[in-house]
C-alpha positions in Angstrom: 36.8 25.6 -1.6 36.9 22.9 -3.9 39.0 20.6 -0.9 35.9 21.7 1.6 33.2 20.7 -0.8 34.7 17.3 -2.1 35.5 17.0 2.2 31.4 17.8 2.9 30.3 15.4 0.2 32.6 12.6 1.1 31.9 12.8 5.4 28.1 13.0 4.3 27.7 10.1 2.1 27.5 7.7 4.4 24.1 9.2 5.5 22.6 9.0 2.5 23.8 5.7 1.3 23.0 4.5 5.1 19.1 5.3 4.3 19.2 2.6 1.8 17.9 -0.9 2.7 20.5 -3.2 3.7 18.8 -5.7 1.5 19.0 -3.8 -2.2 22.1 -4.9 -2.9 20.7 -8.1 -3.8 18.0 -6.6 -6.1 19.8 -7.2 -9.7 21.6 -10.2 -8.8 21.2 -13.4 -10.3 20.1 -16.0 -8.8 18.0 -14.0 -6.2 14.4 -13.6 -6.9 13.6 -9.7 -5.9 10.2 -8.1 -5.7 10.6 -4.5 -4.4 7.0 -2.1 -3.8 7.1 1.3 -3.1 5.0 3.4 -1.0 3.8 4.6 -4.0 2.4 1.5 -5.3 0.3 1.4 -2.4 -0.9 4.7 -2.6 -2.3 3.8 -5.9 -3.9 0.2 -4.5 -5.4 2.6 -1.3 -6.9 5.2 -3.8 -8.8 2.0 -5.9 -10.5 1.6 -3.0 -13.7 3.2 -3.2 -15.1 6.0 -0.7 -19.0 4.9 -0.7 -17.9 1.3 0.3 -17.9 2.7 4.3 -16.1 3.0 6.7 -14.0 -0.3 7.4 -13.1 -0.3 3.6 -12.2 3.2 4.5 -9.9 2.1 7.3 -8.4 -0.7 5.2 -7.0 2.0 2.8 -5.4 4.1 4.8 -3.8 1.5 6.8 -2.6 0.1 3.1 -1.4 3.8 2.4 0.8 3.6 5.0 3.0 1.2 3.5 5.8 2.3 2.9 7.9 -0.4 1.1 7.5 -4.0 1.1 10.6 -6.1 -0.4 10.6 -9.7 -0.7 14.0 -12.0 -1.6 14.4 -15.9 -2.1 16.7 -18.0 -3.4 17.9 -21.5 -3.5 21.4 -20.7 -4.7 24.3 -21.5 -1.3 26.7 -18.7 -1.5 23.7 -15.9 -1.6 20.9 -17.9 1.0 24.8 -17.0 3.1 24.7 -13.5 2.3 21.1 -13.2 2.8 21.5 -14.8 6.2 24.5 -12.7 7.0 22.8 -9.3 6.2 19.5 -10.5 7.8 21.5 -11.1 11.3 23.4 -7.5 10.3 19.6 -5.7 10.2 18.2 -7.2 13.4 21.5 -6.0 15.3 21.5 -2.3 13.9 17.6 -1.9 14.1 16.9 -4.0 17.5 13.6 -5.7 15.7 11.9 -7.6 18.2 11.2 -11.0 17.5 7.7 -12.2 18.0 7.7 -15.5 16.7 10.3 -18.6 16.2 9.0 -21.9 14.6 11.8 -24.6 14.1 9.9 -27.9 12.5 11.7 -30.8 10.6 14.6 -28.3 10.0 12.3 -25.5 8.2 12.9 -22.4 10.3 10.3 -19.2 10.7 11.4 -16.4 12.4 9.5 -13.1 12.7 10.5 -9.8 13.7 8.6 -6.3 14.4 9.7 -3.1 15.5 6.6 -1.8 17.6 5.7 1.7 19.5 6.1 0.6 23.3 2.7 2.8 24.3 0.7 1.8 21.2 -0.2 -0.7 18.6 1.1 0.8 15.7 4.3 -1.4 14.0 6.9 0.2 11.8 8.8 -2.1 10.3 8.6 -5.6 10.0 11.1 -8.5 8.7 9.8 -12.4 8.2 12.5 -14.6 7.4 11.7 -18.0 6.6 14.8 -20.8 6.2 12.9 -23.9 4.3 15.0 -27.0 4.8 12.9 -29.4 1.8 12.7 -26.9 -0.5 16.5 -25.7 -0.1 15.2 -21.8 -0.3 15.5 -19.2 2.0 13.0 -15.8 2.4 13.5 -12.6 3.4 10.3 -10.5 3.4 10.6 -6.5 4.6 8.1 -4.0 5.1 8.0 -0.9 6.7 5.1 1.7 7.2 3.1 2.4 10.0 0.1 -0.4 10.7 -2.1 0.0 12.9 -2.7 -3.1 14.8 -5.9 -2.0 16.8 -7.1 -0.3 13.4 -6.6 -3.8 11.5 -8.2 -5.7 14.5 -11.1 -3.0 14.5 -12.2 -3.3 10.7 -12.4 -7.3 10.8 -14.9 -6.9 13.6 
């Protein structure tokens, strides 16, 4: 029985660790600046929006509360730039994000990727990759949640 429990736990372990972000391993690395904002923080920010502010504020509040996580990693250390690049490449392969835009200007590169529901205007995931040649800095910005582009454009009108 003991062997069965151990075997079962070991067999299921990859599923639990897979749920963690591919970038979490960079959270406590000296030489990498990391910002990790959880969905609970966005819930609190959304709660700060006053209800009497009107429907536009309510739409914005809903969008804010739909963000589940936001992660930002920056570094100028060469070996960590390489590791972040490799992790981002692997993440893009396994999560099937679509490239929306690519900018290459004077050696600096910016790439924007999203995972969007084909039938709706809802973005469930986004990744921005910036390799700034001038500052020799690399930045990876990632978010997950449910952002409704139609609702965002309606609130701007």
